[in-house]
C-alpha positions in Angstrom: 27.4 -30.0 94.2 27.2 -34.1 95.5 24.1 -34.4 93.9 25.9 -33.4 90.7 28.5 -36.0 91.6 26.0 -38.7 91.9 24.5 -38.0 88.6 27.7 -37.8 86.9 28.9 -40.9 88.2 25.8 -43.0 88.0 26.1 -41.9 84.0 29.7 -43.0 83.6 29.1 -46.2 85.3 26.0 -46.5 83.0 28.0 -45.5 80.1 31.0 -48.2 81.0 28.7 -50.9 81.3 26.7 -50.3 78.5 29.7 -50.2 76.3 31.2 -53.5 78.2 27.9 -55.4 77.4 28.2 -53.9 73.5 31.6 -55.1 73.5 30.8 -58.9 75.0 28.3 -60.3 72.8 29.9 -63.7 71.6 28.6 -66.7 73.4 30.6 -68.4 76.5 30.0 -71.5 78.2 28.5 -71.0 81.3 28.1 -73.6 84.2 26.9 -73.8 88.1 28.1 -77.1 88.2 25.8 -78.9 91.0 22.9 -76.7 89.9 22.8 -76.1 86.3 25.1 -78.1 83.7 27.1 -76.0 81.2 25.2 -73.8 78.6 26.3 -71.1 76.3 25.0 -67.7 77.0 25.9 -64.5 75.7 28.8 -62.8 78.0 26.6 -59.8 77.9 23.7 -61.4 79.7 26.2 -62.7 82.3 27.4 -59.3 83.0 24.2 -57.8 83.2 22.6 -60.2 85.7 26.0 -60.7 87.7 25.2 -56.2 88.3 21.7 -56.8 88.7 22.3 -59.6 91.4 25.3 -57.6 92.9 22.7 -54.6 93.3 20.3 -56.3 94.8 22.4 -58.2 96.9 24.0 -54.6 98.0 20.3 -53.2 98.8 19.5 -56.1 101.0 22.9 -55.9 103.1 22.1 -51.8 103.4 18.4 -52.5 104.4 19.2 -55.1 106.7 22.0 -53.1 108.4 19.4 -50.4 108.7 16.7 -52.1 110.8 18.0 -51.2 114.4 18.0 -47.4 113.1 14.6 -47.4 112.0 13.2 -49.1 114.9 15.0 -46.8 117.1 13.5 -43.9 115.0 9.7 -45.5 115.1 10.0 -45.7 118.9 11.4 -41.8 119.3 8.2 -40.8 116.9 5.8 -42.8 119.7 7.5 -41.0 122.6 7.2 -37.9 120.5 3.7 -38.4 120.1 3.0 -39.6 123.5 4.6 -36.5 125.2 2.6 -34.0 122.8 -0.7 -35.4 123.8 0.2 -35.3 127.5 1.4 -31.6 126.8 -0.9 -30.2 124.5 2.0 -29.0 122.8 2.6 -29.9 118.9 6.2 -29.7 117.0 
């Protein structure tokens, strides 16, 4: 049941994002001052870029936070293989 809710929430988020992008197509002044001078970009581009950047940043944070767990899992797998070889029993 939770998989269904994930699909529904993802669809709703995508639909709302698509609607916001369609409504905000006008150009706005955008500047990253020390790096990039003011330029006119469509608001939809800025919104989409912000969503993509947020997704990638969040994915990086989750991946880095899971490094310790992945390391422990690899160590446990090696230990299981070592014990299986010693006992001759395979799980």
